[in-house]
C-alpha positions as CSV (number, residue, x, y, z in Angstrom):
1,M,-10.4,-9.5,-12.8
2,A,-11.5,-6.5,-14.7
3,K,-14.0,-4.3,-13.1
4,G,-16.5,-4.2,-15.8
5,K,-20.0,-2.5,-16.2
6,K,-21.6,-4.7,-13.6
7,A,-19.1,-3.9,-10.8
8,T,-19.4,-0.2,-11.6
9,E,-23.1,-0.4,-11.3
10,E,-22.8,-2.2,-7.9
11,T,-20.6,0.5,-6.6
12,S,-23.1,3.2,-8.0
13,K,-25.9,1.4,-6.1
14,L,-24.0,1.5,-2.8
15,I,-23.7,5.2,-3.2
16,V,-27.4,5.6,-4.1
17,G,-28.3,3.6,-1.1
18,F,-26.0,5.7,1.1
19,G,-27.8,8.8,-0.1
20,E,-31.4,7.2,0.0
21,N,-30.8,6.4,3.8
22,I,-30.0,10.0,4.4
23,V,-33.0,11.3,2.4
24,H,-35.3,8.8,4.3
25,E,-34.4,10.0,7.7
26,I,-34.9,13.7,6.5
27,K,-38.4,12.7,5.3
28,I,-39.3,11.1,8.6
29,Q,-37.9,14.1,10.4
30,K,-34.9,12.4,12.0
31,P,-31.5,13.8,12.1
32,P,-29.6,12.6,9.0
33,K,-26.6,10.4,9.8
34,F,-24.5,7.6,8.6
35,S,-22.2,5.1,10.3
36,T,-18.7,4.0,9.5
37,V,-16.3,1.6,11.1
38,A,-14.1,3.4,13.6
39,R,-10.6,3.9,12.3
40,S,-9.2,5.1,15.6
41,R,-6.0,3.5,17.1
42,S,-8.1,1.8,19.8
43,N,-10.1,-0.1,17.1
44,I,-7.1,-1.4,15.3
45,V,-6.7,-5.1,15.7
46,F,-3.9,-7.6,14.7
47,D,-5.5,-10.8,13.6
48,S,-2.9,-13.3,14.5
49,K,-4.6,-16.1,12.5
50,K,-4.7,-14.2,9.3
51,G,-1.4,-12.3,10.0
52,Y,-2.5,-8.7,9.2
53,L,-3.9,-5.6,10.7
54,T,-7.7,-5.1,10.6
55,L,-10.4,-3.1,12.2
56,G,-12.4,-4.2,15.2
57,K,-16.2,-3.9,15.6
58,A,-16.4,-0.4,16.9
59,T,-18.4,2.0,14.8
60,E,-18.6,5.8,14.6
61,E,-21.6,7.9,13.7
62,R,-21.6,11.0,11.5
63,N,-24.6,13.2,12.5
64,F,-25.6,16.2,10.6
65,I,-27.1,18.1,13.5
66,N,-24.1,17.5,15.8
67,A,-22.2,20.9,15.5
68,A,-18.9,19.1,15.7
69,Q,-19.8,16.8,12.8
70,T,-21.9,19.0,10.5
71,K,-19.1,20.1,8.2
72,R,-17.5,16.6,7.9
73,F,-21.0,15.1,7.3
74,M,-21.6,17.6,4.4
75,Q,-18.2,17.1,3.0
76,T,-18.5,13.3,3.0
77,V,-21.9,13.6,1.2
78,A,-20.2,16.0,-1.4
79,I,-17.5,13.4,-2.0
80,A,-20.0,10.6,-2.5
81,S,-22.0,12.7,-5.0
82,K,-18.9,13.6,-7.0
83,C,-17.8,9.9,-7.1
84,Y,-21.3,8.8,-8.3
85,K,-20.9,11.3,-11.1
86,F,-17.4,10.0,-12.0
87,L,-18.8,6.4,-12.2
88,N,-21.8,7.4,-14.4
89,E,-19.4,9.3,-16.7
90,N,-16.8,6.4,-16.6
91,L,-14.2,8.9,-15.8
92,H,-11.4,8.7,-13.3
93,T,-9.5,11.4,-11.4
94,S,-6.9,11.6,-8.7
95,I,-7.6,12.3,-5.1
96,R,-6.0,15.6,-5.8
97,G,-8.4,16.2,-8.7
98,L,-11.4,15.4,-6.5
99,F,-10.2,18.0,-4.0
100,Y,-10.3,20.7,-6.7
101,Q,-13.6,19.4,-7.9
102,L,-15.1,20.2,-4.5
103,K,-12.9,23.3,-3.7
104,Y,-15.7,25.9,-4.3
105,S,-17.7,28.3,-2.2
106,L,-20.9,27.3,-0.5
107,G,-22.5,30.4,-1.9
108,E,-22.1,34.0,-2.9
109,D,-23.0,35.2,0.5
110,I,-20.9,32.6,2.3
111,D,-17.2,33.1,2.7
112,E,-16.2,29.5,3.1
113,N,-15.2,26.7,0.7
114,I,-16.3,23.1,1.0
115,F,-12.7,22.1,1.3
116,S,-9.8,24.4,2.0
117,E,-6.9,21.8,1.9
118,Q,-6.6,18.3,0.6
119,A,-5.7,17.2,4.1
120,E,-9.4,17.6,4.8
121,S,-10.8,15.6,1.9
122,N,-8.3,12.5,2.0
123,P,-9.5,11.1,5.4
124,L,-13.1,11.5,4.4
125,I,-12.5,9.5,1.3
126,E,-11.2,6.8,3.6
127,D,-14.3,7.2,5.7
128,L,-16.5,6.6,2.6
129,E,-14.5,3.6,1.7
130,A,-15.0,2.1,5.1
131,S,-18.7,3.0,5.2
132,L,-19.5,1.5,1.7
133,G,-17.0,-1.4,2.0
134,V,-15.2,-0.5,-1.1
135,R,-11.8,0.7,-2.2
136,R,-11.2,4.3,-3.5
137,E,-10.2,2.8,-6.8
138,D,-13.8,1.4,-7.1
139,L,-14.9,5.0,-6.8
140,N,-12.9,5.9,-9.8
141,L,-10.3,7.7,-7.7
142,N,-6.6,7.2,-8.3
143,A,-3.5,8.4,-6.5
144,T,0.0,9.1,-7.8
145,R,1.4,6.0,-9.2
146,R,4.8,4.8,-8.1
147,G,6.6,1.5,-8.5
148,V,8.2,-0.5,-11.2
149,L,8.3,-4.2,-12.3
150,A,10.1,-6.5,-14.6
151,G,9.4,-10.2,-15.0
152,N,7.9,-13.0,-17.1
153,M,4.3,-12.1,-17.1
154,K,1.8,-10.2,-19.2
155,V,-0.6,-7.4,-18.3
156,I,-4.0,-7.0,-20.1
157,D,-5.2,-3.4,-19.6
158,S,-8.6,-2.4,-20.8
159,Y,-8.0,1.3,-20.8
160,G,-10.6,3.5,-22.6
161,D,-11.6,1.9,-25.8
162,D,-8.4,-0.1,-26.0
163,R,-7.4,-3.5,-24.8
164,I,-3.6,-3.6,-24.5
165,T,-1.5,-6.5,-23.7
166,T,2.0,-5.7,-22.3
167,D,4.7,-8.2,-21.9
168,T,6.6,-7.1,-18.8
169,S,9.7,-9.0,-19.9
170,K,10.2,-6.7,-22.7
171,M,10.3,-3.3,-21.0
172,G,14.0,-2.7,-21.1
173,R,15.8,-0.5,-18.6
174,S,12.6,1.3,-17.7
175,G,10.4,-1.5,-16.5
176,W,6.6,-1.5,-16.3
177,A,5.2,1.3,-14.3
178,I,2.7,0.0,-11.6
179,P,-0.5,1.9,-11.8
180,S,-2.5,3.1,-8.7
181,D,-5.4,0.7,-9.6
182,V,-4.4,-2.8,-10.3
183,D,-7.9,-4.4,-9.9
184,N,-10.3,-2.7,-12.3
185,E,-10.1,-3.4,-15.9
186,I,-6.6,-4.9,-15.5
187,E,-5.5,-8.5,-15.5
188,F,-2.2,-10.3,-14.8
189,V,-1.7,-13.4,-16.9
190,D,0.9,-15.9,-18.0
191,V,2.9,-15.2,-14.7
192,K,5.9,-17.5,-15.3
193,A,8.1,-16.9,-12.2
194,K,9.3,-18.8,-9.2
195,Y,9.0,-15.9,-6.7
196,V,8.6,-12.1,-6.3
197,L,11.5,-10.0,-5.1
198,V,10.6,-6.6,-3.8
199,V,13.6,-4.2,-3.7
200,E,13.2,-1.0,-1.7
201,K,15.3,1.3,-3.8
202,D,14.9,2.1,-7.5
203,A,18.7,2.4,-7.9
204,I,19.1,-1.2,-6.7
205,W,16.3,-2.3,-8.9
206,Q,18.1,-0.8,-11.8
207,R,21.4,-2.5,-10.8
208,L,19.6,-5.9,-10.7
209,N,17.7,-5.3,-13.9
210,E,20.9,-4.3,-15.7
211,D,22.4,-7.7,-14.5
212,G,19.3,-9.5,-15.9
213,F,18.8,-10.9,-12.4
214,W,15.1,-11.5,-12.9
215,K,15.8,-13.4,-16.1
216,K,18.5,-15.6,-14.5
217,E,16.5,-16.3,-11.4
218,N,13.0,-16.3,-13.1
219,C,11.4,-13.9,-10.6
220,I,9.2,-10.9,-10.7
221,L,11.4,-7.9,-9.7
222,I,9.5,-5.0,-8.2
223,S,10.6,-1.8,-6.6
224,P,8.1,0.4,-4.7
225,Q,10.6,3.1,-5.0
226,G,10.5,3.9,-1.3
227,Q,7.4,3.4,0.7
228,A,5.0,1.1,-1.2
229,T,1.9,2.7,-2.5
230,R,-1.6,1.0,-2.1
231,G,-1.3,-0.1,-5.8
232,T,2.1,-1.7,-5.4
233,R,1.0,-3.5,-2.1
234,R,-2.2,-4.7,-3.9
235,L,-0.2,-6.1,-6.8
236,I,2.2,-7.9,-4.5
237,R,-0.8,-9.5,-2.7
238,K,-2.3,-10.6,-6.1
239,L,1.0,-12.2,-7.1
240,A,1.2,-14.0,-3.8
241,D,-2.4,-15.2,-4.4
242,K,-0.9,-17.0,-7.5
243,G,1.3,-19.0,-5.3
244,L,4.5,-17.0,-5.6
245,P,6.7,-16.6,-2.5
246,V,7.5,-13.0,-1.7
247,Y,10.9,-11.8,-0.6
248,V,11.6,-8.2,0.5
249,F,15.1,-6.8,0.2
250,N,15.3,-3.5,2.2
251,D,17.7,-1.3,4.2
252,G,18.4,-2.3,7.7
253,D,17.0,1.0,9.1
254,A,13.8,2.6,10.2
255,W,12.4,3.2,6.9
256,G,13.3,-0.2,5.4
257,W,11.7,-1.9,8.3
258,Y,8.5,0.2,8.1
259,I,8.2,-0.5,4.3
260,Y,8.6,-4.3,4.9
261,W,5.9,-4.4,7.7
262,T,3.4,-2.3,5.7
263,I,3.8,-4.9,2.9
264,K,3.6,-7.8,5.3
265,T,0.8,-6.9,7.8
266,G,-0.7,-3.7,6.3
267,S,-0.6,-0.4,8.1
268,I,-2.5,1.1,10.9
269,N,-4.0,3.9,8.7
270,L,-5.2,1.3,6.1
271,A,-6.4,-1.4,8.5
272,Y,-9.9,-1.2,6.9
273,I,-8.5,-2.8,3.7
274,G,-5.8,-5.0,5.4
275,S,-7.0,-8.2,3.7
276,D,-6.4,-6.6,0.3
277,I,-3.0,-5.0,0.7
278,A,-1.2,-7.2,3.3
279,T,1.0,-10.2,2.4
280,P,1.7,-12.1,5.7
281,E,3.7,-14.7,3.9
282,A,6.3,-12.2,2.9
283,K,9.8,-12.8,4.1
284,F,12.7,-10.2,4.8
285,I,15.9,-11.2,3.3
286,G,17.9,-8.3,4.3
287,V,19.9,-6.4,5.0
288,T,20.2,-7.2,8.7
289,M,22.5,-6.6,11.6
290,S,23.3,-10.3,11.6
291,D,24.9,-9.9,8.1
292,L,27.8,-8.1,10.0
293,E,29.0,-11.5,11.1
294,K,28.5,-13.3,7.8
295,Y,29.9,-10.7,5.5
296,T,32.9,-9.0,7.3
297,F,33.4,-6.3,4.8
298,L,30.1,-4.8,6.0
299,K,31.7,-3.8,9.3
300,K,33.3,-1.0,7.5
301,M,30.1,0.0,5.8
302,T,27.8,0.7,8.8
303,L,26.3,4.1,9.4
304,K,25.4,5.5,12.8
305,A,21.6,5.0,13.6
306,T,19.8,8.2,13.8
307,E,17.4,9.0,16.8
308,V,14.6,8.2,14.3
309,D,16.0,4.7,13.7
310,I,16.5,4.0,17.4
311,K,12.9,5.3,18.3
312,R,11.4,3.2,15.5
313,A,13.3,0.0,16.7
314,Q,12.0,0.6,20.2
315,E,8.5,1.2,18.9
316,M,8.6,-2.0,16.8
317,L,9.6,-4.0,19.9
318,E,6.3,-3.0,21.4
319,Y,4.1,-4.1,18.4
320,Q,2.4,-7.4,18.9
321,W,2.7,-8.4,15.3
322,I,6.4,-8.0,15.4
323,N,7.6,-9.0,19.0
324,R,5.8,-12.4,18.4
325,H,8.9,-13.3,16.3
326,K,11.9,-13.9,18.4
327,E,14.2,-13.4,15.3
328,W,13.0,-9.8,15.0
329,V,13.2,-9.1,18.7
330,E,16.9,-10.2,18.5
331,E,17.6,-8.2,15.4
332,L,16.0,-5.0,16.9
333,K,17.9,-5.5,20.1
334,K,21.2,-5.5,18.1
335,V,20.2,-2.2,16.6
336,L,19.6,-0.7,20.0
337,K,22.9,-2.1,21.3
338,L,25.1,-1.3,18.4
339,K,23.3,1.9,17.4
340,M,24.1,1.2,13.8
341,K,22.2,0.7,10.5
342,L,23.0,-0.9,7.1
343,E,21.9,0.3,3.7
344,Q,21.3,-2.3,0.9
345,D,23.7,-0.1,-1.3
346,T,26.6,-1.3,1.0
347,L,26.4,-4.7,-0.8
348,Q,28.0,-3.1,-3.9
349,G,31.3,-2.7,-1.9
350,P,33.1,-5.9,-3.0
351,R,31.8,-5.6,-6.6
352,L,28.7,-4.2,-8.2
353,T,27.2,-7.6,-9.0
354,F,27.6,-8.9,-5.4
355,I,24.1,-7.9,-4.6
356,G,22.8,-10.6,-6.9
357,D,25.0,-13.2,-5.2
358,Y,23.8,-11.9,-1.7
359,I,20.2,-12.5,-2.7
360,R,20.7,-15.9,-4.3
361,E,22.5,-17.1,-1.2
362,K,19.9,-15.8,1.2
363,I,17.0,-17.4,-0.8
364,K,18.9,-20.7,-1.2
365,N,19.7,-21.0,2.5
366,Q,16.2,-19.6,3.4
367,D,18.2,-17.1,5.5
368,F,15.5,-14.5,6.2
369,L,13.5,-12.9,8.9
370,P,9.8,-13.7,9.1
């Protein structure tokens, strides 16, 4: 649903309440402070019933008079103040833009900026999100957009003073660019597809788009163009909520696995919004080590697994949300034994259109990893 004036006002009220609590403590001569959910590794929980990573109940306090926390406290308040201003002005900026809005000196006689690097401001935006219980997009903050889509649906985008309807089945070779914010003032309607196919690489997306795969199979074809952004993961979640099965087609290597699991269960860094960006019902349709036996030509297409690939496979075997699936345990052990990996590009070996046949066969036979 579109964000609208009411939702903007609600977010503004949360920031006002955040500030009023701090002012109240100052007035009653108490150290100003605020609490946020702890985002430390020890407070990351895998909810086996819901199927995604979330935060536990532990909280952290940011206290102004604590010397170790004073600067972070001040910086977080400065971020909240700027976001409140953006909301009132109905203007948006990037997280990079916010950094530059706040990269100024504390005063003529103080040789120190509020922020020196964006690496300082980014985690504090996440602190504020967790503390207020909102997403950064609700604070009128966007990130670099990445991801492309084609399929039978329409997008209604209330942007500025315009209300634009885009038919994503008529975007040609370029596809529809997935924005950073897919919640506020944007709607997805007339979704006429049987499933969602997420393809790791843009080059493979282009190959399938040229073949008209999404038209023939009546699917929504998405490429995150590498690691999926929050906006792309959120869109996949929204499409799954419409009842569409989600299939993920990635490389059989460390990065392909990582991309899949961040789509399926969310990620450790973003566990505080796990319910919004995770799609536990997603299935991995390849490529896999098991494909070496089913498609013999692949045996000549393997690459040597790097140390990163091996290390990631070993780490994945330790993750509760992965080793609970015996199919993944077997797959990962094959990687460790064979020390090989497969890229999805190898499926172009027999002929360029073979990729489409591979995907059709996998989905028809329900030959996928959970």
